[in-house]
Residue, then its C-alpha position, 0 to 999 in steps of 0.5 A: x218865191x210866191x208873188x202877185x202881180x197887182x196891175x204892175x205892182x209886184x207883191x212878194x208873199x215870202x213874208x205873209x201879208x194882211x188884208x183888211x176887211x171893209x164891208x159896205x153892207x148893212x148886214x155883215x155878221x160883225x161890222x154890217x152898217x158900221x162902214x156904210x157912209x163915205x166918212x166911215x169907209x175913209x176912216x176905216x181905210x186910213x186906219x187899216x193902211x196906217x196899221x200896215x195892211x197890204x190890201x183892202x178887201x171891199x165887199x158890197x154883198x153880205x155873205x154871212x149865213x142866211x144873208x139877204x140877196x141884193x141886186x147886181x146894180x146895188x152891189x156895183x153901186x156900193x163897191x164902185x163908190x167905195x173904191x172911187x172914194x178910197x183911191x181918191x184919198x189913198x191912191x197907193x191903196x191896193x184894193x180887192x173886191x169881194x164878189x161872186x158876180x163877174x159884172x161886179x168884178x169887172x166894174x170894180x177893177x175898171x174903177x181901180x181894184x187890183x184883185x178879185x176875191x170870189x167866195x164861190x170860187x167861180x161856181x155862182x157865175x160861169x163868166x167869172x174865170x173868163x172875166x178875171x182872165x181878161x182883167x189880168x188881176x190876181x184871183x182869190x178862189x174860195x171853197x164853198x158849196x151852194x150860196x150864202x143862203x143855203x150853205x149851212x145845210x151843205x156840210x156833208x163830207x166824208x173827209x172835209x180836208x181831202x174833199x176841199x183840197x180836191x175841189x180847189x185843185x180842180x177849180x185852180x186847173x179850170x181857172x188856169x185853163x181860162x188864162x188866170x195867172x195869179x191864183x190864191x186859194x182860200x179853204x173857206x172857213x165857216x162856208x158850208x163847213x161845221x165848226x168841227x170841220x173848220x178846225x179840221x181844215x185849220x189843223x191840216x192847213x199845211x197840206x194846202x201847200x200841195x196846191x202850189x199857190x198862196x193860201x189865204x186864211x179868213x177866220x177873223x171873228x168867225x163863229x168857229x171862234x166865238x161859239x167855241x169860246x162861248x162869247x160873241x163876235x165882238x169879243x173874239x179878237x183874242x181868239x182870232x189872234x190865236x188862230x191867225x198865229x197857228x195859220x201862219x205857222x201852217x203856211x198861210x200867206x195872207x190873213x184876211x182880218x177885221x183887225x189889222x194892227x193885231x194881225x200885223x203883230x202876229x206876222x211880225x212875231x212869226x217872222x222873228x220866230x222864222x229868222 
């Protein structure tokens, strides 16, 4: 049975869970600027929690392709203020911090976050594994090449599934060696992957069970959906729901989404299909 120890609260992943995205940024690809004020952050948190999300993923640094860089102190300020505000109003909320900087992760966890979600899988901050091990929280380890600014040019793979699996396997071993107990793997859809490569990864997602850690899938409203459907991120909810269902069928344990209600419906239908 796969479980996560979130600061003493044990989360059973034998039934898939949903992670709601709250970006406290001005320039994220879909919701940048929408949840930038405290009022909007709380409104979004309340909505997602009422719809059944298990986790809230707070990000203060946009990782969309070509995103501008911000200072570490600004990222810390954004996420710490958001976490403080959410926990003051919803003390039971389980918060994940979406960052690739160990100092941001440390500040966020000290403020009350219970998971670190690192899009770089430790490659952009050599202190990350040590820091997370000391913090004793679960770690989401994603596959990416380069940085958000450079990743779109780094899509040269002989076999994307084999190479991503190998990279994640090596990083999981390194993270465990540093003392991280609970690890979740994320193939990194759209991060240093072409649209075709992202679909290939999703098609082969069941192979990621070989990593023997829970798998997180984050495809919500991404370009692999809206470009394929020749629409926009705003109109990609139906496509997101379709692919989330496929991800569940292929073994995903956590769906990271902008739209909690629809993802919870996917999980509920999937659970009935299983039983």
